[in-house]
N, C-alpha and C positions, 0 to 999 in steps of 0.2 A: 504493499499499498505506501510506503514511504518513496519508492522508485516510480510507483506511476505518480503523486503528488508530484514529484522533480521534474517529472518528464511534463505533463499538463504545465506549470507554471513555465517552460521556458518555448509550449506552441507558439504561441502569439510574434513571439521577438520571432522565432525561427522562420515561422510563417514566410514572415514578410521579407527576411533574407534570400527566400528558395521560392518565388513566388515572382513568374518570367512576366519582362516588361512589356511583350507585347499582349499578350491572352489575358496579362494579370491575372492567371490562375498558376497552380503551385504546379512545379516543374515536370515535365514530360518527357521522356529519354534526355536528359539535360546536355547542351553540346556548349562549350564555350569559344568563346570567338579570340582573336588575336591579342584585343587589349583586354583580357580577362573575364569582361561579363558573357552571363549567362541565361539563355535563353530555350525553350524547349524545338527541338529537333526539327518537329512541321513549320512551327510558328517560321522563326528565321527561314526556314528555304520557303516559302510563302515571300516574306518579305525582298527576300533576294531573287523572286520570280526575273527572269526575261522582261514582263510586258513594263514590269515596274521600274526597273533600273536605268533599260538602255545604254546609252553609250558613257554615263557617270562614273562608272565603276559600282564598287560595293562599298557600305558603311554602317556602323556600328550605329542601331536602331537607341541606342539608350545615350552615349558618348558621341555620335555622329563621328568616328571616327573612321577616316578615307582608306580604302584598298585598292589599287588597278587590278590586281585581278582576283576572282574569290578562293577564301581561304579554306584551308581541307577546313571540315569540321569533323570530330570525331567524339564519342561519346565521352563521361567524363564521369567516372568508372565510380569515383567515392562522395559526388554527386547524389549519386542514381543509389548509393544505399544511405544516405541520411533524409531523402526523399520518401526513401520506406520503410524507416525507422522513424521519418514522424507520422505516415500514415499509420502505422498499428499503433503510433501513442495515441492520436487521435480518435482510432478505436475503440480504443479502450478507456477513455475519460467518454465519449459515448455511452460505451456502454454503462458506465459506470452511474451516467447521466441517468440513463433509461432505469438502469435498479433503484437510485432514488427515487424518481420520480411513480414508480410503482410500488416505492414502500412509504409514502407520503412525505418524504425527507426535502425536497426540493426547496429549495430558498430563492424566492421572488426578488427581481432586482428592485433595485428600491430610484434606479433611473426610470425606469418605464412605466405608463401610465401604469396605476392602478388594476385597470380592467381588460388589459392585456399585457399582463408581467411577464416577459421571460426569465425562463431559470437564471439564478444566477451562476457565473462560474468561479468569482473570488469575491473575498471580503475583506476590505482596506481597514485595517485597524486605527489607521489614521482619518481615514475621512467618517468612521464609523457605519459604515454605507457597505450591500452588499450590490456586485454589479454582475450585466449578464456582457455574453465577447463583444458586443457593440460597443456599451457603453465602459468595457476595460481597456480598450485601445489609446484613450488620455493617459494610464498610469504605463502603459509601456513604451509610448514613445515618448512623450514627457522628460523630458530631463527631470523637471520639477518636482513630479509625482514619482519618480521612477524609487525614490527613496522611500516614500510606501511602504507598510507593512499589508502585502496581500497572504493571505491565509484562504484554505477553501472556506469553501459556504455555512458561515456559523447560522444556525436554526433561532438562538440565544442572545441574537448579538440587543436586543434592545433591554435581555436581563443584566448583559455585560457593559451596558450603559449607568451610570452613575448620577443616579435619580434628583442630584442635588447640586452637580454640577454638569452634568449632560456628558462628563468626559468616561475613556474608557478605563473600565476599572483592573488594574493591574499589579495591584501588591493586595496584603492581606495583613494588618497587624496580628501577630498572635500574640499579645495579650487579652484586646479586646473579640478577637473572634470575627471581623467586621473586613471585609472587601472592600477597598479604597483605591479614587482615583490620585492623580496626582496631585493635586487641590489640596481633597480629604486628605492626603497623609503631611500635611503642615501641620494641621489638628494634632497630630501622632509624632511626635517630633520625637518628643521624650517614651515612644515605644520600639519594643524590638519589629520591624516590619522585614518583608521579603516579599518577594514577586508571587502572582497567583500558581505560576506554573510551578515553584519549588516548592509553596503551601500544599499544594495539590501532591505531586511527587510526594514529598515527605508523608502526607498523611494517607497515600495510596499503599505503601510500604507499609507503615505502620497495620490496618487491614490486609494488609496479605500475610502477616507474621501472627494477627488472630487467624484468620483461616486457616493457617499451618497447624494453630496449637488448639483450634477447634475438632482439626479433622482428625491431630493425634489425641485427642479425648474423647471424640467419638471410639478410637480402636481400644482406646484403656478402657473406658466405659462396655464396651463390648464382652474384654478380658471379662471383667469386675463380674457381667450377668455370667457367664459360663463358669467363672468360679463360681459363685451364690448357685446355679444350676446343681455342679458337683456337690455342693453339702446339700441341698434337696437329698440329694440319690445317697449320698452316703449317708446320712440320717436314717434310713431306710433301709438301707445293706445295714448299718451297726444293729439295728433292732432286729431286724431280721435275724440275722445268725444268731441272739440271742435267742430268741422268742423260737426256733426252731431244737435247740438244746435245752430249754425248758419242756418242749413240748413231748418231746423223749421220755424227760423226767417223771412226768406225769404220765405219762400213759402207763405203766407200771403200778401206780395207786389211784388211776380215773376215780375208782366207786367211791374212793373214801375222800378223794380232793377238788372234788367238779367246782368245790363252790369257790377255793383258795387255786384252782388255775384262772376262772375269769376273775379274779382280782390280780395275779400277776401281769394276764391281760392285759389289762384296766389300764395298772402302771405303764408296762408297755409304750401303750396307744399313748396316754397322757404326755410323756416324756416327747414322747415323738412329734406329736399335734401342737405341744411349744417349740419345739424347735421349727417343725413345719412354718406354725402362722409368722415367725418371724425369718425366715426364708421369703415367705410372700412379702411380707411388709418391706423386705429389701429391696425385690425383684418391682415389686409396684414403684419404689422410690428411683430406682434405676433407671427407668424404662420412662418414667413422667422424665427426668432430667435427658437421656439420650433423646428424646422425641423434641424438647427445647434445642440442642444443641441442634440437630438437624435443623432446623428452622431457622437456625441465628446463619447457619452454614448458607443456605442457598439465599436469604437477603446478603449476605456480604457477596455470596455471587454473582447477583443481581444488583447490587449497588457499584462495582469491579468491572461489571460487562456492560453494562445497557448506561448507567449515569454517566452526564457530563456535561461542561459547564457551570451554573454558578447552580443550577439544582443538584450538586452532587452532594453542597454542602447540606442543601435542606434535608435531600433522605439521608444523610450521614446525623444530624441531627436528630432523625425519628426512629434512629434504630432502636432495639430495645435493648437494654441491660441486662444481658447477661452474664451468671458466672465462668470466668473462663479457670480458676484454679483447678489443678487435678485433683482427681479426685482422692479424698480421703479413704488410707490403706481401711479396706474393709474387716469389720469385725467379725471376727469366726466364729460358724453356728455349725452346734451340735447335741444330739445326745448327751447324756450325761453317762456317756461308757461305762465308769467308773459306779456308778449306782447299778447298773444292769446286769454288770457282772455278780455285786453282792447279791441281788437277787436271784443269780443262778445259781450261787453258790446256797442262798437257805436253800433254795426246793433240794438240792442234791442231798443238804443234811435231814433235809424231811422223812429220806428212805428210812434210815434207821432209830426214828425217831422219833412216828407220825405220830403216837399217841399222845406222846408229852409235848411234843411241840403244837399240835392242833391248840390246848390252848391259849394262845399269843395270835393275833392275829397278823398279818404278814411284815406289815408298816411295822409294826414291831419286833420283830423280825432283821428286818433291813437296820434299823435303826441301829440296834446293838451291834449287829456284825461292822456297821459303821462305825459305830465307838471303837470297836476294836483296835480295827483298820488306822484306826488316830494314833492310840496308843505303839499300836507298835510302827508306826513311822516315826511318833518322838523317839522311840528308842533305838532305829535307825542315824537317826539325825545322831544320835547323842554319839553315836557308836564313832560313825563321820568325821564327829570335829573331835575325837579322842584320837585317831588315827592321825588329826593331820597337827595334832599335837607338838612342838617343838621334844627332839630326843626322838622321835619314830620315824624309824623308816616304810617306804611303800613297798606292801605284798608283792611281791613278785608276777605275782597272778593279777595286778589291777585290770591290766590291760585286757581281760575278757572277761573282766566282773565287774558285779554293781557293786556298790557300796559293803563292805569287808563286814562281817560280823564281829563283833566284843573278843571273842575268842581269838583273832585272827590280827588282833594288834598285836605291836610289838611290847617288849618288857623293857620299863625305861629306864630299868634299872641294869641293862643288858650291857654289856661289857664293852669298851671301845674296842680292841680288837677286833671281836666278832661282827660291831656295826662297821667298822672298813672293810671288811672280807665282801659281806654282803654288800657294802659300795661298791666295790672294784668289779665284781662278780652280774653288777645289776642287768646289764646290757646281756651277755655273752646268757644270763639264767633268763631274762626276754626270748630270747633269740630260739633260744632250746624249746623253750612254750610251744610259741607261736607256730612255729616251725613240726612241732610234735604231732600236729595235725594231717597226717599221709594224705594222698591224693585216694580218693577213693576210684571206685572199678566203676567202669563207664558204665551210665545208666543204674546205678546202683553206692550214691555218695554213702563214707563211710562215716562210723559214730554217730546216727542218729540217737535224739536226744529223748527219744520215749517209742515206745512198739507202733503208736500210729503217727509218729512222722513221716512223711512223704517219703519212696524212695526209686518213684524214679520222675524222669520230667515231664512223663503226662499225669500224674500224680500233683506236681510243684504246676502244673498248667491248668489245675482244679484250683487254685487260689490267683492267678493270672488277675492284676489290676490296672486297670488304666493310669499310665503318668503321664501328665504333659508339662513343659515345661514356663516357670512363671516370671512374665516378661518384669514383673512387678520387683522382683529380689533379681536379676539379671544383673552383670557386670556389664558398665558400658562398651568394654570390648567383645562382647558376646552377641551373635546375632541367630536370631531364633528364625525358623522356616519351618515350611510346610505343617500350619494348622500347632505348631509349638510341638514339633516331635522332633526336629534337629537342629544342634545346636554346633556353631563354628566360630572361630576366632575373626573378624573381623581386623579391614588393615587401620579403619580409623577409629573413633569411638561412635557411636551411634548416639541420635539425638534422646535419650531416654531422661523424664525429670529424676528429679532429683527425691526420693523416697527412703524413708526409714529401713524401709524391710529390703532395700537394694543394698549388692555389696559393691563397695568403694575398693579395697585393697586389692583382693586376688579375684581371678577370673570366676566366680561361680556363678553357680543358680540351682535355686531347691526348685521342687516340682510343685504343679499347684493344686497335689492332693498333697491330703498327708494322712496317718492311719493314727488310733486311739486303741485299739483290739483286735485280735483274730490274730489270721494270716493273711502273707500276699505274698506275692513274687511278682515281676516283672525282671524283662533283659533288656537291653543296652549293647544295639553294634557298634561298632567301632571301626573305620573306616581313616585311612593314612599307612605313614611310612611304620617300617617294623621300630623305629627309633622317636617315639612319642609320648609328651606330656600330658596327663590326663589322671583323672580319679574319677572311683563311684563309689557311691557309698549313701549313708543316711544321717541325721541330722535333727537334735532338739528342736523346736522352736524358738528357744531361748539363747542361737547362738552367737555370736558375735557377728555384725554387719562390715568389722572394719580391726585394723590392725592385724597384727601376726595370731593372734588368736583366734581368728575368723578365717585362718586355711583348713579347710577337712580333714581329720585326724589329731590336729594338733591343737585341741581341748579333750575336756571331758564329755561333749555333747556330740559328737561324732565319730562314727565311724568310719572306713574308706577302703578300697585297693585302691591303689597307686602306679602308675607305670609311667617312670621317671626317664625317658632315656629307654634302654635296654632292660632295664632294673626294674622288679614286679615286688615291691610289698605293699603290707599291711599297717593301717596306724591308729590310732587313737590313744589319746591324753597325750600328746605329743612323743608319743614310743612309736618305734617302729622296727620292723621284723622284717628280712627280707626273704620273700619265697623264689627259691633257685627250681621256676617252671615256665615253659612257654610262654611269651604272652597271651591270651586269652583275645579273640575276635569280636567274639557275643558273652557278655558276662550277667549271669544271671543274680538277681539280690534275693535273699527270701529274707522275711523279717517274721517273726512267731514270739505273739504279747505275752503268752500264757507258759511256753517254753523258754523266755527270755533270752533271744538269738537271736544276730544276725550272720545271715551263710552267704559268699559269694561262690560262684559257680563259675566253672571254663564251658561255655555250652559249645558240642559241634558239632561228631556224629553221636556224642553220649555225654553224660555231664561229669563233670569233675569235682569233684569238691576243693576250692582255692581255700578256702578259711572259714572256720565258723568262731563266731564272737559268743562268749556269754554276756549278757548286759543286762542289768535292770532296764527296763524301758517302761517309761512312764511319760504320759501326756502325749501332747503332736508330735507324733514325730514323719519326717518330710525324706523322700528321694533327696538326694543331694548328688553336684556336677563339678566338678573341674576339669578344666580346659584351657590351653598354653599353647595348643600346635597349631597354627597359621595352613595345617597340611593335614589338617586332623577334622573328622566328623562325628560327631558320636549320634547316634539315631533311634528312638523309643518304640518298642514293640517290634523288635528286628524279627 
């Protein structure tokens, strides 16, 4: 459009230079006389016809230069090309003019009679008037008018005129937000003023930034909607798992405890309804916010695309006020899984002591178990504090177990020589314990925690859980793709907003999903070179997001298997043990809350157990990932 505008501006002056002095039309097959003037071939031939020249010789029709012999005329190739280009530009201008007429955007010429005004070809910002091709000639031929500023026809010329002074509104006051003419500018000498074009460009840039922010917020809000939807499904899954276990217990004693079974089911449904109602409320709030952002996006698009001139400021002033702040982190919604587990334990106890237990209601028995759990928790906390007291060395099995029992605490009166020996052999003992878990036979992982533990990959796939990456926690170097199931490292930092749950030091990301009970299994595919840098594991919700302790396995709230170059190792509580096994291409992760296990497998033609942690799993446990190789890609649900 800019090239066409420049061509159209040059049309009148260029057409005058390429006009034949004989026929006064655009040159056709131009030829050049020896004096340098150009004419149409046919026009000059007719002028030099024998019946008109006689014996007087031949002369130039324009400068009267005389030649005794008829000059040889050769076509001017350069002028032929220029004339052809001029005709194309004129056709394009006519096409644009027709389009403007059809769309109702034609600006009438101010010099023509109002009843028969022709379409304006240019608008003069100095004269504040629009002119057609005929009335535009003085601006192109008169030296006094050539300095006037000509533009494509402006339909809002009347709005660009100052109502007080009749001058062009060329400036804008930043303090008052008013458009000013040259006279008005004197009243705003103390204000900061810029040209109207500069102010418009700056405001358009601000609106474009808002538009990008709105688009990003739409993505974030959509992601949050998916999170709440998962929470809604997770609520039902968590409830159904325990309800099925309770139903099996009640099947043996159904005749005696039909009333108790109804009470237990109602308690599950009550917890489910509470969490479900919270999910529905969050979904309604986010959906309403999503619709507001979509409407505001369309309004911004309309303003930036179709609004021009002074009307731009009026439309901008009428834009609604919409909050563009990033959505706050969503509160976690879930059923009280701990309470559901206590209900299951209470029902199991009923089998042996049915007659005695039926003296009390189910709610009373649950409250009694809650008091017992709180008392046990306090004792474990006291034991952990005692373990951390000065003079006590950490137990060598701390990496594969949760809080130690009081009997495991070192004796403060232990002699210094024994302490020194333990300290020197700490790393060696750790490595012996960690590597003591041998690889299992294909299809049959070794050392199952119980007889009911899965034995084959098919058994583990019964607990397969959907896992996707959470963009709100991803480090800005990481790129999430394929609906949040692939993870790669980008060359530049991504424009993610700064959120409390985002990792800032380590290129890590947590999963969108979390688990609080039951058994869960997922697989991660690894594509890249044999020497890559990645880690796959699980982490508690309270793990740090910045600092050296935020790295997977470098704290007591995360467990992982890590590939550092060609070396494979396991990490927990900032302690490492190397695994002398080939690097896996697919890693299977198994999480068992009841058994307190986190297991990692190499999945191929069979399943090989890489390592199994014994851990005290409480609260929300998230799948976690670290990736530092730009040539490596992690894929969930491989």
